[in-house]
KOLDO-372882 format. One record per atom (N, C-alpha, C): residue in one letter; chain; atom name; x negated, y, z negated. Coordinates in nm, 4 decimals, padded with zeros to 6 digits. Atoms other than C-alpha are relative to their C-alpha. Layout:
[rec A; A; CA; [X; Y; Z]]
...
# end
This chain:
[rec M; A; N; [-00.0253; -00.1297; -00.0464]]
[rec M; A; CA; [06.2770; 03.9734; 01.6548]]
[rec M; A; C; [-00.0003; 00.0902; -00.1553]]
[rec T; A; N; [-00.0411; -00.1566; 00.1187]]
[rec T; A; CA; [06.2378; 04.2956; 01.4496]]
[rec T; A; C; [00.0842; 00.0849; 00.0354]]
[rec K; A; N; [-00.1333; -00.0740; -00.0169]]
[rec K; A; CA; [06.4328; 04.5530; 01.4381]]
[rec K; A; C; [-00.0403; 00.1200; 00.0725]]
[rec S; A; N; [00.0177; -00.0632; -00.1647]]
[rec S; A; CA; [06.2608; 04.7660; 01.7108]]
[rec S; A; C; [-00.0039; -00.0781; 00.1133]]
[rec D; A; N; [-00.0452; 00.0930; -00.1360]]
[rec D; A; CA; [06.3136; 04.4487; 01.9228]]
[rec D; A; C; [00.1091; 00.0150; 00.0310]]
[rec L; A; N; [-00.1252; 00.0114; -00.0129]]
[rec L; A; CA; [06.6474; 04.4764; 01.8432]]
[rec L; A; C; [00.0506; 00.1459; 00.0209]]
[rec I; A; N; [-00.0172; -00.1317; -00.0720]]
[rec I; A; CA; [06.6530; 04.8455; 01.9177]]
[rec I; A; C; [-00.0454; -00.0086; 00.1118]]
[rec E; A; N; [00.0257; -00.0216; -00.1695]]
[rec E; A; CA; [06.4989; 04.8070; 02.2733]]
[rec E; A; C; [00.0926; -00.0162; 00.0985]]
[rec A; A; N; [-00.0427; 00.1616; -00.0854]]
[rec A; A; CA; [06.7047; 04.5269; 02.3267]]
[rec A; A; C; [00.1599; 00.0890; 00.0346]]
[rec I; A; N; [-00.1127; -00.1256; 00.0240]]
[rec I; A; CA; [07.0092; 04.7685; 02.2696]]
[rec I; A; C; [00.0255; 00.0914; 00.1082]]
[rec A; A; N; [00.0393; -00.1013; -00.0772]]
[rec A; A; CA; [06.8742; 05.0540; 02.4312]]
[rec A; A; C; [-00.0044; -00.0646; 00.1353]]
[rec A; A; N; [-00.0170; 00.0769; -00.1458]]
[rec A; A; CA; [06.8504; 04.8157; 02.7450]]
[rec A; A; C; [00.1109; -00.0299; 00.0352]]
[rec K; A; N; [-00.1487; 00.0905; -00.0646]]
[rec K; A; CA; [07.1572; 04.6164; 02.7458]]
[rec K; A; C; [00.0927; 00.1303; 00.0183]]
[rec A; A; N; [-00.0917; -00.1676; 00.0207]]
[rec A; A; CA; [07.3527; 05.0083; 02.6506]]
[rec A; A; C; [-00.0335; 00.0774; 00.1323]]
[rec N; A; N; [00.0277; -00.0866; -00.1262]]
[rec N; A; CA; [07.1670; 05.1790; 02.9303]]
[rec N; A; C; [00.0289; 00.1216; -00.0558]]
[rec I; A; N; [-00.0033; -00.1506; 00.0675]]
[rec I; A; CA; [07.1039; 05.4496; 02.6660]]
[rec I; A; C; [-00.1690; 00.0344; -00.0649]]
[rec P; A; N; [00.0826; -00.0366; 00.0100]]
[rec P; A; CA; [06.8229; 05.6139; 02.5238]]
[rec P; A; C; [-00.0489; -00.1029; -00.1271]]
[rec K; A; N; [00.0735; 00.0517; 00.1510]]
[rec K; A; CA; [06.5776; 05.4249; 02.2526]]
[rec K; A; C; [00.0851; 00.0647; -00.1459]]
[rec A; A; N; [-00.0588; -00.1254; 00.0800]]
[rec A; A; CA; [06.6797; 05.7319; 02.0198]]
[rec A; A; C; [00.1163; -00.0083; -00.0454]]
[rec R; A; N; [-00.0955; 00.0487; 00.0809]]
[rec R; A; CA; [07.0047; 05.6624; 01.9942]]
[rec R; A; C; [00.0364; -00.1136; -00.0048]]
[rec A; A; N; [-00.0372; 00.1943; 00.0602]]
[rec A; A; CA; [07.0101; 05.2465; 01.9982]]
[rec A; A; C; [-00.0566; 00.0290; -00.1120]]
[rec E; A; N; [00.0608; 00.0392; 00.1173]]
[rec E; A; CA; [06.7594; 05.3349; 01.7003]]
[rec E; A; C; [00.1509; 00.0879; -00.0935]]
[rec L; A; N; [-00.0703; -00.0406; 00.0548]]
[rec L; A; CA; [07.0132; 05.5809; 01.5716]]
[rec L; A; C; [00.1502; -00.1055; -00.0746]]
[rec L; A; N; [-00.1028; 00.0694; -00.0509]]
[rec L; A; CA; [07.3010; 05.3135; 01.6429]]
[rec L; A; C; [-00.0683; -00.0988; -00.1421]]
[rec V; A; N; [00.0291; 00.1287; 00.1099]]
[rec V; A; CA; [07.1279; 05.0223; 01.4370]]
[rec V; A; C; [-00.0173; 00.0256; -00.1005]]
[rec N; A; N; [00.0389; -00.0590; 00.1061]]
[rec N; A; CA; [07.0215; 05.2173; 01.1759]]
[rec N; A; C; [00.1135; 00.0316; -00.0939]]
[rec G; A; N; [-00.1624; -00.0031; 00.0065]]
[rec G; A; CA; [07.4018; 05.3413; 01.1287]]
[rec G; A; C; [00.0602; -00.1388; -00.0508]]
[rec I; A; N; [-00.0358; 00.1349; 00.0618]]
[rec I; A; CA; [07.4879; 04.9807; 01.1108]]
[rec I; A; C; [00.0106; -00.0726; -00.1444]]
[rec F; A; N; [00.0492; 00.0021; 00.1509]]
[rec F; A; CA; [07.2654; 04.9160; 00.8362]]
[rec F; A; C; [00.0165; 00.0182; -00.0772]]
[rec D; A; N; [-00.0290; -00.0802; 00.1509]]
[rec D; A; CA; [07.3093; 05.1348; 00.6233]]
[rec D; A; C; [00.1432; -00.0151; -00.0421]]
[rec A; A; N; [-00.1455; -00.0137; 00.0443]]
[rec A; A; CA; [07.6881; 05.1022; 00.6403]]
[rec A; A; C; [-00.0044; -00.1559; -00.0413]]
[rec M; A; N; [00.0046; 00.1759; 00.0241]]
[rec M; A; CA; [07.6403; 04.7338; 00.5905]]
[rec M; A; C; [-00.0957; 00.0001; -00.1621]]
[rec A; A; N; [00.0660; -00.0530; 00.1206]]
[rec A; A; CA; [07.3807; 04.8463; 00.2938]]
[rec A; A; C; [00.0891; 00.0301; -00.1052]]
[rec E; A; N; [-00.0909; -00.0933; 00.0857]]
[rec E; A; CA; [07.6124; 05.0712; 00.1223]]
[rec E; A; C; [00.1399; -00.1015; -00.0601]]
[rec S; A; N; [-00.0943; 00.1011; 00.0245]]
[rec S; A; CA; [07.8995; 04.7898; 00.1288]]
[rec S; A; C; [-00.0195; -00.0625; -00.1399]]
[rec L; A; N; [00.0359; 00.1103; 00.0344]]
[rec L; A; CA; [07.7089; 04.5272; -00.0189]]
[rec L; A; C; [-00.0308; 00.1001; -00.1953]]
[rec A; A; N; [00.0329; -00.0770; 00.1283]]
[rec A; A; CA; [07.5962; 04.8183; -00.2993]]
[rec A; A; C; [00.1029; 00.0033; -00.0854]]
[rec R; A; N; [-00.1306; -00.0137; 00.0716]]
[rec R; A; CA; [07.9728; 04.8438; -00.3795]]
[rec R; A; C; [00.0408; -00.1756; -00.0482]]
[rec G; A; N; [-00.0663; 00.1362; 00.0191]]
[rec G; A; CA; [08.0113; 04.4593; -00.4004]]
[rec G; A; C; [00.0480; -00.0392; 00.0724]]
[rec E; A; N; [-00.0935; 00.0371; -00.1069]]
[rec E; A; CA; [08.2169; 04.4329; -00.1032]]
[rec E; A; C; [-00.0918; -00.0970; 00.1153]]
[rec G; A; N; [00.0221; 00.0656; -00.0638]]
[rec G; A; CA; [08.1756; 04.1893; 00.1272]]
[rec G; A; C; [-00.0161; 00.0442; 00.1766]]
[rec V; A; N; [-00.0058; -00.0208; -00.1457]]
[rec V; A; CA; [08.0668; 04.2322; 00.5350]]
[rec V; A; C; [00.0133; -00.1117; 00.0853]]
[rec E; A; N; [-00.0192; 00.0962; -00.1043]]
[rec E; A; CA; [08.1800; 03.9958; 00.7877]]
[rec E; A; C; [00.0178; 00.0514; 00.1207]]
[rec L; A; N; [00.0415; -00.0098; -00.1719]]
[rec L; A; CA; [08.0824; 03.9952; 01.1657]]
[rec L; A; C; [00.0422; -00.1780; 00.0441]]
[rec R; A; N; [00.0008; 00.0881; -00.0806]]
[rec R; A; CA; [08.2872; 03.7635; 01.3444]]
[rec R; A; C; [-00.0486; -00.0603; 00.0770]]
[rec G; A; N; [00.0892; 00.0675; -00.0892]]
[rec G; A; CA; [08.1427; 03.4702; 01.5220]]
[rec G; A; C; [-00.1663; -00.0082; -00.0748]]
[rec F; A; N; [00.1556; 00.0135; 00.0264]]
[rec F; A; CA; [07.7878; 03.5543; 01.3566]]
[rec F; A; C; [00.0018; -00.0560; -00.1500]]
[rec G; A; N; [-00.0139; 00.0273; 00.1624]]
[rec G; A; CA; [07.8512; 03.5297; 00.9573]]
[rec G; A; C; [00.0594; 00.1255; -00.0580]]
[rec S; A; N; [-00.0347; -00.0971; 00.0864]]
[rec S; A; CA; [07.8952; 03.6919; 00.6679]]
[rec S; A; C; [-00.1038; 00.0193; -00.1272]]
[rec F; A; N; [00.0562; -00.0760; 00.0765]]
[rec F; A; CA; [07.7630; 03.8976; 00.4062]]
[rec F; A; C; [00.0432; 00.0172; -00.1606]]
[rec S; A; N; [-00.0291; -00.0158; 00.1605]]
[rec S; A; CA; [07.8082; 03.8650; 00.0305]]
[rec S; A; C; [-00.0614; 00.0578; -00.1188]]
[rec V; A; N; [00.0911; -00.0431; 00.1276]]
[rec V; A; CA; [07.7030; 03.9801; -00.3474]]
[rec V; A; C; [00.0013; -00.1049; -00.0604]]
[rec R; A; N; [-00.0029; 00.0663; 00.0696]]
[rec R; A; CA; [07.6315; 03.7201; -00.5430]]
[rec R; A; C; [-00.0894; 00.0515; -00.1437]]
[rec D; A; N; [00.0698; 00.0038; 00.1438]]
[rec D; A; CA; [07.5828; 03.7313; -00.9439]]
[rec D; A; C; [-00.0773; -00.1277; -00.0434]]
[rec Y; A; N; [00.0757; 00.0831; 00.0404]]
[rec Y; A; CA; [07.3081; 03.5326; -01.1065]]
[rec Y; A; C; [-00.0308; 00.0195; -00.1273]]
[rec E; A; N; [-00.0052; -00.0309; 00.1168]]
[rec E; A; CA; [07.3122; 03.5012; -01.4785]]
[rec E; A; C; [-00.1600; -00.0058; -00.0080]]
[rec G; A; N; [00.1137; -00.0075; 00.0249]]
[rec G; A; CA; [07.0003; 03.5658; -01.6628]]
[rec G; A; C; [-00.0499; -00.1479; -00.0138]]
[rec Y; A; N; [00.0387; 00.1235; 00.0834]]
[rec Y; A; CA; [06.7963; 03.2452; -01.7836]]
[rec Y; A; C; [-00.1758; 00.0198; -00.0745]]
[rec Q; A; N; [00.1439; 00.0038; 00.0570]]
[rec Q; A; CA; [06.4522; 03.1437; -01.9655]]
[rec Q; A; C; [-00.0699; -00.0452; 00.1360]]
[rec G; A; N; [00.0585; 00.0015; -00.1261]]
[rec G; A; CA; [06.2119; 03.1226; -01.7041]]
[rec G; A; C; [-00.1829; -00.0544; -00.0997]]
[rec R; A; N; [00.0492; 00.0273; 00.0613]]
[rec R; A; CA; [05.8333; 03.0049; -01.7584]]
[rec R; A; C; [-00.1043; 00.1042; 00.0888]]
[rec N; A; N; [00.0935; -00.0520; -00.0856]]
[rec N; A; CA; [05.5151; 03.2366; -01.6393]]
[rec N; A; C; [-00.0568; -00.1104; 00.0321]]
[rec P; A; N; [00.0948; 00.0723; -00.0333]]
[rec P; A; CA; [05.2991; 03.0005; -01.4598]]
[rec P; A; C; [-00.1325; -00.0171; -00.0083]]
[rec K; A; N; [00.1110; -00.0275; 00.0301]]
[rec K; A; CA; [04.9733; 03.1460; -01.5515]]
[rec K; A; C; [-00.0092; -00.0108; -00.1645]]
[rec T; A; N; [00.0515; 00.0561; 00.0848]]
[rec T; A; CA; [04.9831; 03.0864; -01.8973]]
[rec T; A; C; [00.1218; -00.0665; -00.0868]]
[rec G; A; N; [-00.0870; 00.1060; 00.0200]]
[rec G; A; CA; [05.2958; 02.9174; -01.9394]]
[rec G; A; C; [00.0808; 00.0329; -00.1119]]
[rec D; A; N; [-00.0470; -00.0447; 00.1103]]
[rec D; A; CA; [05.4501; 03.1346; -02.1923]]
[rec D; A; C; [00.1677; -00.0265; 00.0506]]
[rec A; A; N; [-00.1289; -00.0346; -00.0755]]
[rec A; A; CA; [05.8461; 03.1963; -02.1785]]
[rec A; A; C; [00.0441; 00.1083; -00.0230]]
[rec V; A; N; [-00.1057; -00.1747; -00.0219]]
[rec V; A; CA; [06.0176; 03.4693; -02.0019]]
[rec V; A; C; [00.1291; -00.0192; 00.0074]]
[rec H; A; N; [-00.1220; 00.0061; -00.0024]]
[rec H; A; CA; [06.3294; 03.5988; -02.0227]]
[rec H; A; C; [00.0556; 00.0649; 00.1402]]
[rec V; A; N; [-00.0453; -00.0089; -00.1589]]
[rec V; A; CA; [06.4753; 03.6416; -01.6519]]
[rec V; A; C; [00.0942; 00.0901; -00.0227]]
[rec Q; A; N; [-00.1145; -00.1162; -00.0098]]
[rec Q; A; CA; [06.7046; 03.9449; -01.6255]]
[rec Q; A; C; [00.1687; -00.0794; 00.0899]]
[rec P; A; N; [-00.0736; 00.0183; -00.0915]]
[rec P; A; CA; [07.0346; 03.9199; -01.4564]]
[rec P; A; C; [00.0235; 00.0271; 00.1188]]
[rec K; A; N; [00.0249; -00.0240; -00.1236]]
[rec K; A; CA; [07.0899; 03.9977; -01.1125]]
[rec K; A; C; [00.0699; -00.0507; 00.1254]]
[rec K; A; N; [-00.0947; 00.0344; -00.1020]]
[rec K; A; CA; [07.2956; 04.0622; -00.7642]]
[rec K; A; C; [-00.0951; -00.0171; 00.0739]]
[rec L; A; N; [00.0333; 00.0275; -00.1570]]
[rec L; A; CA; [07.1566; 03.9434; -00.4273]]
[rec L; A; C; [00.0928; -00.0452; 00.1032]]
[rec P; A; N; [-00.0872; 00.0790; -00.1597]]
[rec P; A; CA; [07.2708; 03.9506; -00.0900]]
[rec P; A; C; [-00.0117; -00.1566; 00.0225]]
[rec F; A; N; [00.0289; 00.1544; -00.0995]]
[rec F; A; CA; [07.3545; 03.5924; 00.0609]]
[rec F; A; C; [00.1060; 00.0308; 00.1086]]
[rec F; A; N; [-00.1159; -00.0195; -00.1100]]
[rec F; A; CA; [07.4618; 03.5484; 00.3947]]
[rec F; A; C; [00.0386; -00.1648; 00.0558]]
[rec K; A; N; [-00.0656; 00.1668; -00.0380]]
[rec K; A; CA; [07.6855; 03.2520; 00.5201]]
[rec K; A; C; [-00.0064; -00.0136; 00.1638]]
[rec V; A; N; [00.0113; -00.0297; -00.1266]]
[rec V; A; CA; [07.6119; 03.2002; 00.8972]]
[rec V; A; C; [00.1663; -00.1007; 00.0335]]
[rec A; A; N; [-00.1016; 00.0737; -00.0887]]
[rec A; A; CA; [07.9473; 03.1205; 01.1202]]
[rec A; A; C; [-00.0134; -00.0928; 00.0775]]
[rec K; A; N; [00.0217; 00.0863; -00.1236]]
[rec K; A; CA; [07.9863; 02.8378; 01.3202]]
[rec K; A; C; [-00.0239; -00.0257; 00.1216]]
[rec E; A; N; [00.0304; -00.0399; -00.1341]]
[rec E; A; CA; [07.9701; 02.9919; 01.5951]]
[rec E; A; C; [-00.1100; -00.0056; 00.0380]]
[rec L; A; N; [00.0986; -00.0585; -00.0039]]
[rec L; A; CA; [07.6271; 03.1152; 01.5491]]
[rec L; A; C; [-00.0882; -00.1571; -00.0262]]
[rec R; A; N; [00.0759; 00.1301; 00.0232]]
[rec R; A; CA; [07.5130; 02.7520; 01.3951]]
[rec R; A; C; [00.0097; -00.0980; 00.1069]]
[rec A; A; N; [00.0029; 00.0789; -00.0907]]
[rec A; A; CA; [07.6682; 02.6127; 01.7005]]
[rec A; A; C; [-00.1406; 00.0470; 00.1387]]
[rec R; A; N; [00.1025; -00.1038; -00.0819]]
[rec R; A; CA; [07.4425; 02.8348; 01.9352]]
[rec R; A; C; [-00.1633; -00.0157; -00.0278]]
[rec V; A; N; [00.0974; 00.0623; 00.0227]]
[rec V; A; CA; [07.1433; 02.7630; 01.7605]]
[rec V; A; C; [-00.0228; -00.1279; -00.0018]]
[rec E; A; N; [00.0135; 00.1600; 00.0216]]
[rec E; A; CA; [07.1739; 02.4160; 01.7408]]
[rec E; A; C; [-00.0205; -00.0597; 00.1354]]
[rec G; A; N; [00.0286; 00.0206; -00.0905]]
[rec G; A; CA; [07.1329; 02.4357; 02.0867]]
[rec G; A; C; [00.0961; -00.0277; 00.0952]]
[rec G; A; N; [-00.1523; -00.0045; -00.1224]]
[rec G; A; CA; [07.4984; 02.5270; 02.2745]]
[rec G; A; C; [00.0713; -00.1190; -00.0300]]
[rec R; A; N; [-00.0887; 00.0880; 00.0018]]
[rec R; A; CA; [07.6537; 02.1955; 02.0929]]
[rec R; A; C; [00.1136; 00.0824; -00.1172]]
[rec V; A; N; [-00.1664; -00.0567; 00.0585]]
[rec V; A; CA; [08.0311; 02.3147; 02.0097]]
[rec V; A; C; [00.0373; -00.1207; -00.1159]]
[rec N; A; N; [-00.1034; 00.0697; 00.0284]]
[rec N; A; CA; [08.2137; 02.1585; 01.7532]]
[rec N; A; C; [00.1141; -00.0447; 00.0610]]
[rec H; A; N; [-00.0858; 00.0366; -00.0845]]
[rec H; A; CA; [08.4572; 01.9347; 01.9361]]
[rec H; A; C; [00.1426; 00.0744; -00.0313]]
[rec A; A; N; [-00.1549; -00.0341; 00.0505]]
[rec A; A; CA; [08.7388; 02.0018; 01.7294]]
[rec A; A; C; [00.0259; 00.1596; 00.0596]]
[rec L; A; N; [-00.0539; -00.1217; -00.0293]]
[rec L; A; CA; [08.7080; 02.3644; 01.7928]]
[rec L; A; C; [00.0220; 00.0274; 00.1439]]
[rec S; A; N; [00.0258; -00.0170; -00.1488]]
[rec S; A; CA; [08.6703; 02.3590; 02.1680]]
[rec S; A; C; [00.1692; 00.0349; 00.0543]]
[rec P; A; N; [-00.1567; -00.0346; -00.0369]]
[rec P; A; CA; [09.0141; 02.5045; 02.3260]]
[rec P; A; C; [00.0668; -00.1624; 00.1156]]
[rec D; A; N; [00.0117; 00.1207; -00.1156]]
[rec D; A; CA; [08.9515; 02.1782; 02.5883]]
[rec D; A; C; [-00.0049; -00.1157; -00.0692]]
[rec A; A; N; [00.0632; 00.1597; 00.0383]]
[rec A; A; CA; [08.9354; 01.9193; 02.3306]]
[rec A; A; C; [00.0768; -00.1077; -00.0030]]
[rec E; A; N; [-00.1290; 00.0679; -00.0784]]
[rec E; A; CA; [09.2532; 01.7404; 02.4309]]
[rec E; A; C; [00.0011; -00.0546; 00.1054]]
[rec A; A; N; [-00.0016; 00.0638; -00.1469]]
[rec A; A; CA; [09.1761; 01.7281; 02.7792]]
[rec A; A; C; [-00.1735; -00.0353; -00.0049]]
[rec D; A; N; [00.0761; 00.0581; 00.0287]]
[rec D; A; CA; [08.8459; 01.6314; 02.6804]]
[rec D; A; C; [-00.0373; -00.1594; -00.0264]]
[rec D; A; N; [-00.0255; 00.1335; 00.1004]]
[rec D; A; CA; [08.9576; 01.3285; 02.4797]]
[rec D; A; C; [00.0357; -00.0700; 00.1458]]
[rec A; A; N; [-00.0633; 00.0834; -00.1043]]
[rec A; A; CA; [09.1574; 01.2317; 02.7884]]
[rec A; A; C; [-00.0790; -00.0637; 00.1243]]
[rec D; A; N; [00.0921; 00.0143; -00.1161]]
[rec D; A; CA; [08.8990; 01.2272; 03.0561]]
[rec D; A; C; [-00.0803; -00.1134; -00.0978]]
[rec E; A; N; [00.0955; 00.1348; 00.0304]]
[rec E; A; CA; [08.6670; 01.0008; 02.8067]]
[rec E; A; C; [00.0578; -00.1234; -00.0241]]
[rec T; A; N; [-00.0983; 00.1261; 00.0479]]
[rec T; A; CA; [08.9522; 00.7549; 02.7204]]
[rec T; A; C; [00.0136; -00.0665; 00.1661]]
[rec A; A; N; [-00.0204; 00.0323; -00.0974]]
[rec A; A; CA; [08.9935; 00.7352; 03.0979]]
[rec A; A; C; [-00.1074; -00.0424; 00.0650]]
[rec E; A; N; [00.1733; 00.0416; -00.0747]]
[rec E; A; CA; [08.6022; 00.6507; 03.2084]]
[rec E; A; C; [00.0022; -00.1270; -00.0952]]
# end
C-alpha cells in the first residue's frame, strides 16, 4: 500500500473528500516525524511503536577499493511491531495466552 492508496482508503471509509484525507494523513505523518526528530517515541497501540536508536561510528570498508572508511555515528528510526498486528499478519492466529477466553478454551479442549 502506498501513501496515495492509504489516502483513498481513508477517504472511502470516512466518506470524506480525498483532499481532506490527504491533509489528515500528512498531518499524522508530520507529527510522527517531528516527534522522532525530537528524540521522542511514537506508540500506536495494537500497531507498534517507533523510536530513535543511536548507532556509534565504526570503521568500515569501501567495497570497491577495500580502503578503510570511517562511518559517522548516526540516529535512525526503529519500528517494533505490536503483538496484535503480528498475529493479524500471521493469518489471524492469536497468542492463546492473550485471548480473553483462554480459560474457557482450555476447559473445552480438556473435555474433548
